[in-house]
C-alpha positions, 0 to 999 in steps of 0.5 A: 297601512295594511287596512289602507292597502286593502281599501285601495284594492277594493275601490279599484276592484269596484271601479273596474267592475263598474265599467266595460273592459278596454279592447286590447290587441287580442280583442281587436285581432279577434274582432277583425277576424270575425267581422263582415261588411254588410251591404244593405239589400244584398241579404248576405250574412255568412257570419250568421249561417252557423248560428241557425242550428239550435236557435229558435228566436233571432232578436235584433235590438235597435233605436227607433228613428234611424232609416237603416233599421228598416233596411236591416230588418228586411234583409235579416227577415228575408235571410232568416226566412229562407235560411232558417225557416222563420215564419213569424215576425215578433213586432213591438206592438199590441196583439190588436195591432199585430192582427190588423197588420195581418189583415193588411198582409192578407188583403192588401187593404191599406186602411189597416196598415195606416191605422197601426202606423198612425199610432205606432211608429209614425214612420213612413219607413215602417209603412213601406216595410210592411208594404215590402213584406206583403209583396215578399209574401206573395212570392210564396204559398200561404203556408210559407208566408210570414205572419205578424205576432203582436204581444207587447204592452203599450201605453194607454194612448195606443189602446184605442187600437185594441178598442177598435179591434174589439169593436170590429168583432162586435159591430156585425153581431146582435149583442144579447140584452144581458150584455148590452150595458157592458158591450154597447159602450165599447162599440160606441167608443170604437165608433168615436175613435174611427170618427176621430181619425177622419178629422183632417187635423187628427192625423198630424196630432197623432204623430206630434203628441204622446197622447196621439191626438186622443182626448183624455176623456176617451182614454179614461172611458177606455179604462172604465169600459174595460174594467166594467166588462172584466168585472162582469165577465168574472161574475157571469162568464157563461154569457160571454162564452155563449155569445162570442165566437172566440171568447178567449181572444176577446178576453185576452185583448181586454187584459192587454188594455188593462195591462196598458193602464197598469204599466202606466201606474208602474211609472210612479214606482220608477222606470225600472218597475214599468220596464219590468212589468212590460217585459213580464206581461209581454213574455206572458202574452207571447206564451199565451199565443204560442199554441201550435207554434212550439216548433216554429222560429221567430225574428223580431226587431225591438228597442235595444235593451230588449235583446239583452239576455241577462238583467241589466239596470235592474230590469229583466228585459224581454231577451232575458225572459225569452232566454230564461230557465222558465222559457220554452226558448231557453238556450235558443235565443240569438241576440243582435245589437245595433249600435250607431255612430255619426247618424241622424235620428228622427224625433218621434213626436217632432216629425221632420226634426232630426238630431245627431245620434251616437250609441256612446251614451250606453256603449263603451269601446264604440270608437274602437269598433268604428275604427276597425269596421270594414264598412258603413254597416258592419257585423261582428260575431262575439261568440266564435271559437276562442272569443275573449268576449265569452270570458269578459264583459265589454261594451256595456257601460254599466256592468252586472257580471257575466261575459259579453256573450251572456248578453248578446252574441253579435253587434251591428255597427251602423255609421251614417244612417239617415233619419226615418221619414215621418208618416205624415209630413209636417 
């Protein structure tokens, strides 16, 4: 009888530890006292004002395809820029994409913006966000303007942007004879990519297919050309250092491409292995780009699980890497999680197709939060004095130990968001 009783206790304990705790009267009262209505476009976040001191990275987590994300990104970026001195926007894109976006912000030449959006988020809202950011930047002197930092690893179909970036660096140069065998194919591939983009049918293919309308042979050529250059670089690094104006940047982008194919291979081991590889490489890329920016502050809006500051579902997400002991940002990361109710999402590979979207698939206690939300978009602070959320785990469906505030410190509850609009109309 005793053994049976112990078994029941163990089962109950394991069952409880596997799901979020329910919200009781104490939690509800706390949340009501630590919430605010968010009016999109008004850039008012009183709950965030006492969180600026001591934090360097402000990380927001969203699901793509919902229009209110872009409105929040504008408001938060403007708030953190003016209140905390943030001048670096961490985008969920490769280094090459980030540099093309910076070219657009500096010159206003929309061909750079169109190139990135065509192969990146494929959303008119994203396109208009960067148009807004350019106009916003022009209000400030150069040293106070916001710049973009791309450091993500993305799948091989998007690596042609990186090839195009390297091709741009080479097209105006005279490649020395000893490097022609390795670099001329890269230039030719970059030219083929740009010709492909001029095909009137290609822009739609770029939006409606995972391969972004890029022929498989071009993707495979990218793999082989990158591999050949990196192998030769290892054998004869002096040739590249003597020829290239910035060999470190060139080498960095080549490795970004290599990592894209490696991440795809990791999928054979499972989604967790692929996500873990991506987080590790993205974090390593960011560290490589931080020279001279050690005292700067950063804001980024990434896919939702990337804001989590502890491992979840067997993955140490970007937020966990940034907040970890080996990070220069340890103890200096603030995570803001967006959750949705009664909203619509545009499907990324079906432009114009809308589906109902709700965060209940990943979040417990969503209905209770919706009931006490003061507005269509509401902000809840979890880490204020006396918070029950710093003592127990709530909200996440799958539990891995620790308190809620170990994972994130704020929740945006977004209700009734329309879907984003496709960049190319169907």
